[in-house]
C-alpha angles and dihedrals in degrees: 000000000000125000090257090061097250127117114253092225092060117084115240117248113267115255119197112214096184116037117176118181108193124172106234092214092056091048090046094050092051093044090053091051091050092045090050091049093049089057096056132098088234091064092048091050093049091047091049092050091050092050093048092049090046092052094044092050093049101040108012135067100323099038096195086161100197084144110029125206107302084054095218093170091051090050089049090052091051091047091051091047091050092047090057098036097056097056091042091053091047091049090051090049091050091051090048090049090052091050090048091050092051090046091049091050090050091048091051092049091048091048091050091049091048090050091050091048091049092050091048091050091048090053091047091049091050090050091050091049091051091047092048090048090057095049124090114252124210093248092050091050092049092049092050092047091049090051090050092048091049091049092049092047090051091049092048091046092048093050093044089054090054092047096245127141112257113255110230092214 
């Protein structure tokens, strides 16, 4: 047993000295904003102006020379900026890919629902056409009535020509 009262064969509980709890959505939103800004002409203009001022202050008229000619400090700043920019851009691309995937799944579901609705309406339309085909139309009824009237007139005429009484049936 150790002086602290714990057994030496038992691992000590893990203590986290540095605990950062970041919401991935918040980090993602800000990384997307930064990635969008890094891809603009405005950013390139600002970066160009900073580099020109940096070079002029170190070489030009004032010659403060805190970063002499090979501009090691400026290169370090660019390296640091690139080291942060690349992961931020990748994070933004991953978030965009996730949004695209969700959107694609929704589009597929909507397309499947539209297809199902279209097939249902086509079946209903076919059923209505069959039902309408079985119903008596006005023209069909008139034609049948005209045929019956013609047939009755012929019967009556034929019986009248023979001198028989017309049969009411």
